[in-house]
C-alpha positions in Angstrom: -0.7 0.6 37.2 2.3 -0.5 35.1 4.4 2.5 35.3 4.3 3.6 31.9 2.8 7.2 32.6 4.7 10.3 33.6 4.1 11.6 37.2 1.7 14.2 36.0 -0.2 11.8 33.8 -0.4 9.2 36.6 -1.7 11.8 39.1 -4.3 12.8 36.6 -5.4 9.4 36.0 -5.6 8.6 39.6 -7.8 11.7 40.2 -10.2 10.4 37.4 -10.1 6.8 38.4 -12.8 6.9 41.2 -15.3 8.9 39.1 -15.2 6.9 35.9 -16.4 3.4 36.0 -15.3 2.7 32.3 -11.8 3.8 33.1 -11.7 1.5 36.2 -12.9 -1.3 33.9 -10.2 -0.5 31.3 -7.5 -0.5 34.2 -8.6 -3.6 35.6 -8.6 -5.3 32.2 -5.1 -4.4 31.5 -4.0 -5.4 35.1 -5.6 -8.9 34.6 -3.9 -9.3 31.2 -0.5 -8.7 32.7 -1.2 -10.7 36.0 0.3 -13.9 34.5 3.6 -12.1 33.9 3.9 -10.6 37.3 3.1 -13.9 39.0 6.1 -15.6 37.4 8.6 -13.1 38.7 10.1 -12.5 42.1 10.1 -8.9 43.4 13.7 -7.5 43.7 14.5 -4.6 46.0 16.8 -2.3 44.4 20.0 -1.2 46.1 20.2 1.9 48.1 22.7 3.4 45.9 20.5 3.1 42.7 18.7 6.3 42.7 21.7 8.4 43.5 23.5 6.7 40.6 20.6 7.4 38.4 20.6 11.0 39.3 24.3 11.5 38.9 23.9 9.9 35.3 21.2 12.5 34.4 23.0 15.4 35.9 26.2 14.3 33.9 24.1 14.2 30.7 22.7 17.6 31.4 26.2 19.1 32.1 27.5 17.6 28.6 24.3 18.9 26.8 25.1 22.5 28.4 28.9 22.3 27.4 28.1 21.3 24.0 28.6 23.9 21.4 25.4 25.3 19.9 24.1 23.9 16.7 24.6 26.9 14.6 28.4 26.5 15.2 28.5 23.1 13.8 29.4 23.3 10.1 26.9 21.7 7.7 27.7 18.2 6.5 27.9 17.8 2.8 24.8 16.2 1.5 25.1 13.2 -0.7 23.4 13.3 -4.2 21.2 10.4 -3.3 19.7 12.2 -0.3 18.8 15.1 -2.6 15.0 15.8 -2.5 15.2 17.7 -5.8 17.0 14.9 -7.4 14.2 12.4 -6.6 11.5 14.8 -7.6 13.2 15.2 -11.0 13.4 11.6 -11.3 9.9 11.0 -10.7 8.8 13.8 -12.9 10.8 12.4 -15.8 9.2 9.0 -15.2 5.8 10.5 -15.1 6.5 12.3 -18.5 8.0 9.2 -20.0 4.8 7.0 -19.0 2.5 9.8 -20.3 4.4 9.9 -23.6 4.2 6.1 -24.0 0.6 6.1 -23.0 -0.2 8.8 -25.7 1.7 6.9 -28.3 -0.1 3.6 -27.5 -3.5 5.3 -27.6 -2.7 7.1 -31.0 -1.3 4.0 -32.6 -3.1 3.9 -35.9 -4.0 0.5 -37.1 -4.6 0.3 -41.0 -7.8 -1.7 -41.9 -6.8 -4.9 -43.1 -8.2 -6.1 -46.3 -9.1 -9.8 -46.1 -7.0 -12.3 -48.2 -9.9 -14.6 -48.4 -13.7 -14.1 -48.4 -16.1 -16.9 -48.7 -19.8 -16.5 -48.8 -21.9 -19.5 -47.4 -25.3 -20.4 -48.5 -28.2 -21.0 -46.0 -29.3 -24.6 -46.8 -33.0 -23.8 -46.5 -33.3 -20.8 -48.8 -30.0 -21.2 -50.7 -29.3 -17.4 -50.0 -26.3 -15.9 -48.7 -26.3 -16.6 -44.9 -22.7 -15.8 -43.7 -19.5 -14.4 -44.9 -16.2 -15.6 -43.8 -13.2 -13.3 -43.9 -9.6 -14.3 -43.4 -7.3 -11.3 -42.9 -4.5 -13.4 -42.0 -3.5 -17.0 -41.1 -4.2 -16.3 -37.4 -7.6 -14.3 -37.8 -10.6 -15.8 -39.3 -14.2 -13.9 -38.8 -17.6 -15.4 -39.4 -20.0 -12.7 -40.0 -23.7 -13.7 -40.1 -25.9 -11.7 -42.7 -29.4 -12.5 -41.1 -30.9 -14.2 -38.2 -31.5 -18.0 -38.4 -33.2 -20.3 -36.3 -31.5 -23.8 -35.7 -34.0 -26.6 -36.1 -34.2 -28.8 -33.0 -31.8 -31.7 -32.9 -29.4 -29.9 -35.4 -26.1 -27.9 -35.0 -24.5 -25.3 -37.3 -21.0 -26.4 -38.2 -18.3 -24.4 -39.9 
């Protein structure tokens, strides 16, 4: 055991260990994992006065804790504005409202239908009837609209 459990937990684990093969395998796997680290260190025997020093240290901490004034007697520290939960909730709410307003404005943006500046009707070469309409709404936008279905003869390509 690595010594990471409290005394009560360790006793409970040791009581379960002989009766649970899966637990035995898990403990053995962890011990094998840490074996290389234990093999490279030399054991050190602590001095005789170590435990009394630890006990004195713990006792002095407990005495200090008992002598400390109760938490209710401590005056509250002034809270900084940046640590205010209500401030951050308000900022988040304002940001959400702004995002919703912008989304609605973008969704409701009305685009006026553009009238084409130029319109050209192309004739189908076989039938000499209207085959396509070319619309130029602006210098950046040209639209080719077929007025029917056409089969392109093999070995030929439509060009515009």
